[in-house]
C-alpha positions in Angstrom: -2.5 -4.0 -12.2 1.0 -5.4 -11.4 4.3 -3.8 -12.5 7.6 -5.5 -12.2 11.2 -4.7 -13.1 13.1 -7.9 -12.1 15.4 -7.5 -9.2 14.5 -3.8 -8.9 10.9 -3.0 -8.2 7.5 -4.8 -7.7 4.3 -2.7 -7.6 0.6 -3.2 -7.9 -2.5 -1.1 -7.7 -5.7 -1.9 -5.8 -8.7 0.1 -6.8 -11.6 0.5 -4.3 -14.9 1.9 -5.5 -17.9 0.6 -3.6 -21.6 0.8 -3.2 -21.4 -1.5 -0.1 -19.3 -1.7 3.0 -16.7 -4.5 3.2 -13.0 -5.3 3.3 -10.3 -6.7 1.1 -7.0 -8.3 2.1 -3.9 -8.5 0.0 -0.6 -10.3 0.8 2.8 -9.0 -0.4 5.8 -11.3 -0.3 8.9 -9.3 0.7 12.2 -11.0 -0.2 15.5 -10.9 1.7 17.4 -7.6 1.8 14.7 -5.2 0.4 15.6 -1.5 0.2 12.2 -0.1 1.1 8.4 -0.7 1.1 6.1 2.2 0.3 2.3 2.0 0.4 0.4 5.0 -0.8 -3.4 5.5 -0.4 -5.0 8.2 -2.5 -8.4 8.9 -4.0 -9.3 6.9 -7.2 -9.5 8.2 -10.7 -7.2 9.8 -13.2 -6.4 12.8 -10.8 -7.0 10.9 -7.6 -3.3 11.2 -6.6 -3.9 14.8 -5.7 -6.5 13.9 -3.0 -6.8 11.5 -0.1 -9.0 8.4 -0.1 -12.7 8.5 1.0 -14.4 6.2 3.4 -11.4 3.7 3.6 -9.2 2.6 6.4 -5.9 0.8 5.6 -4.2 -1.6 8.0 -0.7 -2.9 7.2 0.8 -5.8 9.1 4.4 -7.0 9.0 5.3 -10.7 8.8 5.0 -11.0 12.6 1.5 -9.6 12.6 2.4 -6.1 14.1 0.2 -3.3 12.8 2.6 -0.6 11.3 -0.2 1.6 10.0 0.5 4.2 12.7 3.8 5.0 11.0 1.8 6.6 8.1 2.3 10.2 7.0 -0.8 12.1 6.0 -0.2 14.8 3.5 -2.0 18.2 3.1 -4.7 16.9 0.8 -5.3 13.7 2.8 -3.1 11.4 0.8 -1.5 8.7 3.0 2.0 7.1 2.7 3.6 4.4 4.8 7.3 4.2 4.1 9.3 1.4 5.7 13.1 1.3 5.1 14.5 -2.3 5.0 11.2 -4.0 5.8 11.4 -7.5 7.2 11.4 -10.4 4.8 8.2 -12.5 4.7 4.5 -12.0 4.0 3.1 -8.6 4.7 -0.7 -8.1 4.8 -2.5 -5.0 3.5 -6.1 -4.8 4.5 -8.6 -2.1 3.5 -11.9 -1.7 5.3 -14.3 0.5 3.3 -17.8 2.0 3.5 -20.5 2.6 0.9 -19.0 5.8 -0.3 -15.4 4.4 -0.7 -13.1 5.8 -3.3 -9.4 4.8 -3.0 -6.4 3.6 -4.8 -3.7 1.7 -2.8 -0.3 1.3 -4.4 2.3 -0.9 -2.6 5.8 -0.6 -4.1 8.7 -2.7 -3.1 12.2 -1.6 -4.0 14.8 -4.4 -4.0 18.5 -4.1 -3.4 19.5 -6.6 -6.1 19.0 -4.2 -9.0 21.2 -1.5 -7.4 24.3 -3.6 -6.9 
């Protein structure tokens, strides 16, 4: 599901629920002068936001191919958040590697400066 408020925010959700192992790769185009990029990784389901993901590893790469996943903050219940202030413009890659017991919801959100001027 994709959500957009022109010139303010772009967001989408990627749901992972699997019976097999695998991976998925998503590209996110970051425009010039963004305010912030936040990527959350929680469990799936209506109350999944209160728990961390299961059997999923997330890798985030900036436009130059650098892995920025190690900047992630893991919260008390296992939820994961990568917050990047003023991310570089260009194509970011979000990859999720998952196992047969995977349950996760990834939500990248891009806040843009244009809407705040």
